[in-house]
C-alpha positions in Angstrom: 16.0 18.8 5.9 16.9 15.2 5.0 16.2 14.8 1.0 18.1 11.1 0.2 20.3 8.9 1.8 22.9 6.8 0.5 25.2 4.4 2.1 25.9 0.7 2.9 23.0 -1.1 4.0 24.1 -2.4 7.6 20.9 -4.0 8.5 17.4 -4.8 7.4 14.3 -5.4 10.1 10.8 -5.7 8.8 9.8 -2.5 9.2 13.3 -0.8 9.2 17.1 -0.2 7.9 19.9 0.7 8.8 22.7 2.5 6.1 25.8 3.2 7.1 27.3 6.7 5.6 30.6 7.5 6.6 30.6 5.5 10.0 27.5 6.7 11.0 24.4 4.6 11.0 20.9 5.8 9.9 18.1 4.0 11.1 14.8 4.7 8.8 11.5 3.5 8.8 10.6 1.9 5.6 7.3 0.4 4.6 7.7 -3.7 4.3 7.2 -2.9 0.1 10.7 -0.8 0.4 12.4 -3.7 2.8 11.5 -6.2 -0.1 13.2 -4.4 -2.7 16.4 -3.4 -1.2 19.8 -5.2 -2.4 21.9 -7.6 0.4 23.5 -6.1 3.4 26.9 -4.5 3.0 25.9 -3.7 -0.4 25.4 0.1 -1.7 21.7 1.7 -1.4 20.2 5.3 -2.1 17.2 5.9 -0.3 14.6 9.0 -0.8 13.9 10.2 2.6 11.2 12.1 4.4 12.2 13.6 7.8 9.4 13.4 10.5 10.4 16.5 13.0 8.1 16.3 16.3 8.9 18.6 19.7 10.5 14.9 21.2 11.6 13.1 18.4 13.1 13.0 15.1 12.4 10.3 12.8 13.8 9.2 9.1 11.2 7.3 7.0 12.8 6.0 3.8 11.6 5.0 0.2 13.0 2.8 -2.4 10.6 4.7 -4.9 10.2 8.5 -5.4 6.4 7.8 -6.1 5.9 5.9 -2.7 7.8 9.0 -0.9 5.3 11.2 -3.0 2.3 8.8 -1.6 3.4 8.9 2.2 3.6 12.5 1.8 0.0 12.7 0.1 -1.3 10.4 3.3 0.2 12.6 5.8 -1.2 15.4 4.6 -5.0 14.3 5.6 -6.2 15.0 8.9 -5.8 12.1 11.3 -3.4 10.1 9.6 0.2 10.0 10.9 3.2 8.7 9.6 2.9 5.2 11.5 -0.4 5.2 9.6 0.8 6.3 6.4 3.5 3.3 6.5 1.3 0.8 7.6 -0.8 1.5 4.6 2.3 1.6 2.3 3.0 -1.5 3.5 -0.3 -2.9 2.8 -0.6 -1.8 -0.8 1.7 -1.1 -3.5 1.3 2.4 -5.2 -1.2 1.7 -8.1 -3.3 -0.3 -5.7 -3.8 2.3 -3.1 -4.1 4.8 -6.0 -7.0 2.3 -7.1 -8.4 1.9 -3.9 -8.9 5.7 -3.7 -10.3 6.2 -7.5 -12.5 3.7 -7.0 -13.9 4.9 -3.4 -12.9 1.4 -1.9 -13.3 2.6 1.5 -13.6 -1.5 2.8 -10.5 -2.1 1.1 -8.6 1.0 2.7 -9.9 0.2 6.1 -8.7 -3.2 6.2 -5.3 -1.7 7.3 -4.5 -1.6 10.8 -4.7 1.6 12.1 -7.4 3.0 9.6 -10.7 3.0 10.5 -14.0 3.4 8.3 -13.8 7.0 8.7 -10.4 7.9 8.2 -10.8 5.5 4.9 -13.4 8.1 3.8 -11.3 10.7 4.7 -8.5 9.5 2.6 -10.9 8.7 -0.4 -12.4 12.4 0.0 -9.0 14.2 0.4 -6.8 12.4 -2.2 -9.3 11.2 -5.0 -8.3 14.5 -7.0 -4.8 14.9 -5.8 -3.7 11.1 -7.2 -3.9 12.3 -10.8 -5.5 10.4 -13.7 -7.9 8.9 -11.1 -10.4 7.9 -14.6 -7.4 5.9 -16.0 -6.6 4.2 -12.6 -10.1 3.7 -11.8 -10.6 1.4 -14.8 -12.8 -2.1 -13.7 -11.4 -3.9 -10.6 -11.0 -6.9 -13.2 -11.3 -7.2 -17.0 -14.9 -8.6 -17.8 -15.9 -7.9 -14.4 -18.5 -5.2 -13.0 -17.6 -3.5 -10.1 -20.4 -4.7 -8.0 -19.7 -8.5 -8.7 -16.4 -8.0 -7.9 -16.7 -6.2 -4.4 -19.4 -9.0 -3.7 -17.2 -11.5 -4.0 -14.3 -9.8 -2.3 -16.4 -9.2 0.7 -17.7 -12.5 0.9 -13.6 -13.8 1.0 -13.6 -11.6 3.8 -16.6 -12.4 5.7 -14.8 -16.0 5.5 -12.1 -14.7 7.8 -9.3 -13.8 4.8 -7.9 -10.1 4.8 -9.2 -7.6 2.0 -6.0 -7.5 0.4 -5.5 -11.1 0.3 -9.2 -11.6 -0.9 -7.9 -9.0 -3.7 -4.8 -11.2 -4.7 -6.9 -14.3 -4.9 -9.4 -13.2 -7.1 -7.0 -11.8 -9.4 -6.1 -13.7 -12.7 -9.8 -14.9 -13.6 -10.1 -15.4 -17.0 -13.5 -14.1 -17.8 -14.4 -16.0 -21.5 -17.7 -14.9 -22.7 -20.4 -13.4 -20.2 -19.3 -12.4 -17.3 -18.7 -14.4 -13.9 -21.3 -14.3 -10.8 -19.9 -13.6 -7.5 -20.1 -17.2 -6.4 -18.0 -18.2 -9.2 -15.4 -15.7 -8.5 -15.3 -16.6 -4.8 -15.0 -20.4 -5.9 -11.7 -18.9 -8.2 -10.5 -17.2 -4.9 -10.9 -19.8 -2.6 -9.0 -22.2 -5.1 -5.8 -19.6 -5.7 -6.0 -19.2 -1.4 -5.4 -23.0 -1.3 -2.7 -23.3 -3.3 
């Protein structure tokens, strides 16, 4: 088992890196969140790794943070979720956002990831909710001062307009709740304003 790799970053692709270790280039599949946190080509890099063994192939996956590797291993422990789908999930969400989506049972957000259908998203929530730890603290409110129902209604309205669930979630961030809880319409206006910038 290869648990970690350290060497010179030789190449960075959208979903892979090549790390040169003593003249041997190891290709690692990485989530885009990891690729965005790497140093420049030619610099030294250390990545946590997971070796996936199949009858016809060996595939090495790399992670900048131990928490990402842990989430990857949790994801592939779910029936019907393979390494490629787990990588797509980690590319779509940062770790905290994924934990929050699982803790709040946000099936529509999870199923917005390519390769994840509604049934698989429900299975992820069912099997991982207790394993992610601190679910009560993670769940919290989607936005401070906004009920979960209002937030989901606004996010769903933005997705109905053609935005992905992840884009809609980011667009709704930063709403300044001053006094009364905003309506879903007010949140949608705020989100559209953010998306237009």
